[in-house]
C-alpha positions, 0 to 999 in steps of 0.5 A, spaced: 215 136 700 213 131 696 219 125 696 216 119 693 210 117 690 207 113 694 207 113 703 205 107 705 203 107 713 201 101 717 199 101 724 202 095 727 199 092 734 203 086 736 205 083 729 212 081 730 210 076 727 207 079 719 210 085 718 216 084 715 213 080 710 207 085 709 213 091 709 216 086 704 210 085 699 207 092 698 214 095 696 215 090 691 208 091 687 210 099 688 216 098 685 213 093 680 209 099 677 215 103 677 213 107 683 218 110 688 215 108 696 217 110 703 213 105 708 212 108 715 211 104 720 207 106 727 208 102 732 202 103 737 206 101 743 205 093 741 206 089 747 210 083 743 217 084 739 214 089 734 218 095 735 224 091 734 222 088 728 220 095 726 228 097 728 230 092 724 226 094 717 228 102 718 236 100 719 236 095 713 232 100 708 233 107 707 225 107 705 222 105 712 221 110 718 218 107 725 215 111 730 213 108 737 208 111 741 209 112 748 202 107 750 196 105 746 192 110 742 188 106 737 188 105 730 187 111 727 190 116 731 196 112 729 195 112 723 194 120 724 202 120 727 203 117 720 200 121 715 203 127 718 210 124 716 209 122 710 212 125 703 209 121 698 203 124 694 199 118 695 198 116 702 195 107 702 194 105 708 194 097 710 193 093 716 198 090 718 196 082 719 196 081 711 189 081 711 190 086 705 194 083 699 200 088 696 197 085 689 191 090 690 194 096 691 195 097 683 187 097 683 186 102 688 192 106 685 188 105 679 181 108 681 184 114 684 187 116 678 180 117 675 179 123 678 178 121 685 181 123 691 179 117 696 178 110 694 177 105 699 179 097 697 172 094 701 171 087 701 168 082 697 166 078 702 167 079 709 172 076 712 169 075 720 165 072 724 157 074 723 158 078 730 164 082 727 161 082 721 154 084 724 158 090 728 162 093 723 156 093 718 154 098 724 159 102 725 160 103 717 152 106 719 155 111 724 160 113 720 155 114 713 151 118 718 157 123 721 161 123 714 154 124 710 156 120 704 155 113 701 162 111 700 161 110 708 158 103 707 164 100 704 170 104 708 176 099 709 182 101 713 185 099 706 185 105 703 188 110 698 188 118 698 192 124 695 197 126 700 195 134 699 187 133 703 191 133 709 191 141 709 184 140 712 186 137 718 193 138 718 191 143 725 186 137 727 188 136 736 182 132 738 183 126 742 178 123 738 181 121 731 177 117 724 181 119 718 175 117 713 171 124 718 177 127 717 178 126 709 171 129 708 174 137 711 178 137 705 174 132 699 166 129 697 171 126 691 170 118 694 170 112 690 170 104 692 173 098 689 172 091 690 178 087 693 180 081 696 180 081 703 184 074 707 183 072 713 187 073 719 192 067 719 196 069 725 196 073 732 189 076 734 185 083 732 186 088 736 178 089 735 173 086 739 166 087 739 166 092 744 172 096 742 168 096 735 162 098 738 166 103 742 169 106 736 162 106 733 159 111 739 165 116 738 165 117 730 157 119 731 158 123 737 165 126 735 162 128 729 155 128 728 150 132 731 144 126 729 144 124 736 142 131 739 137 131 733 134 124 734 133 127 742 130 132 740 125 128 735 125 122 741 123 128 745 117 131 741 114 124 740 114 123 747 111 130 749 105 128 743 105 122 747 103 125 754 099 131 751 096 125 747 095 120 754 092 128 758 086 128 753 084 121 754 084 122 760 080 129 761 076 127 755 074 120 759 073 125 765 068 129 762 064 124 757 063 118 762 064 123 769 070 118 772 078 118 771 081 112 767 082 106 771 088 102 771 095 105 776 099 099 771 097 103 766 099 111 769 105 108 771 107 104 764 106 111 761 110 115 766 116 110 766 116 110 758 116 118 759 121 117 764 125 113 759 125 118 754 129 123 759 134 119 760 136 117 754 136 124 751 140 126 757 145 121 756 146 123 749 148 130 751 152 127 757 156 124 751 157 131 748 159 134 755 163 129 757 167 129 750 168 136 750 170 137 756 176 132 755 179 136 748 178 141 754 184 139 758 188 140 751 190 132 751 194 130 745 191 126 739 198 120 740 205 121 743 211 119 741 215 116 744 222 115 739 223 114 731 227 109 727 230 111 720 233 116 717 226 119 715 226 121 721 224 129 722 223 133 729 216 133 733 215 127 738 207 130 740 200 132 736 
């Protein structure tokens, strides 16, 4: 049931210094546009006083719901928990660190109303370091392969989409979650618009180069068969190389009456072929590992407690 125009879903982690300002600014902008809204804050098991701040916000306002997860499940899992509680006709997601200015929200909603189902607020200029931007670019390439859409190059945590898209992944129970990939299950009408993204001034980002690389690997092996195809292509290429080497050796033997000299040559050929085989086996192993984890039935998230008048039944999914 849709009880408001926009539901703002914000995953939070160690953001006690910023989350209050983010909520106040988002609410002010939406109300200034004449829209009713609710705010869902999902605490991904923060280690500071974030949950206390969320509880205070929920106690002060009836349009704020706080959800606390039992452990750290990751940003997209936290988003999924909040999206499933949303009651607005439009779902807006944004970060908790003030990098997504609330003043840019009307731009996303305007593009959404032009007949699009999902709109991303892509940064006009990249606000992070070179290394972080490089890994973000790699992650978006992986996401593009998983989504099969050019818009993936412009994905952002600052996004707006129609709430009825949730029906396509309402029963999703996988441990690995990518909201952007799940949205492709429901629509092909994606758009993006350049918006301001500010540098983080308080606290530290939960994303490191290691977590970005892991997220890219999760997306490309959890939602795409591209690596398996690459392994097959690699196997065919090195099979052709092996056949070519065998033909060369036999040709030398038949023409010159002797074998091809040089142990380094043979050792290099064997090493290359063995490396290709191990690489292909590693990719297959990644898929088998993810199948094993999914067969365990682990939930995408587990809710510890909620705070606010928007409470509804259910503790895990």
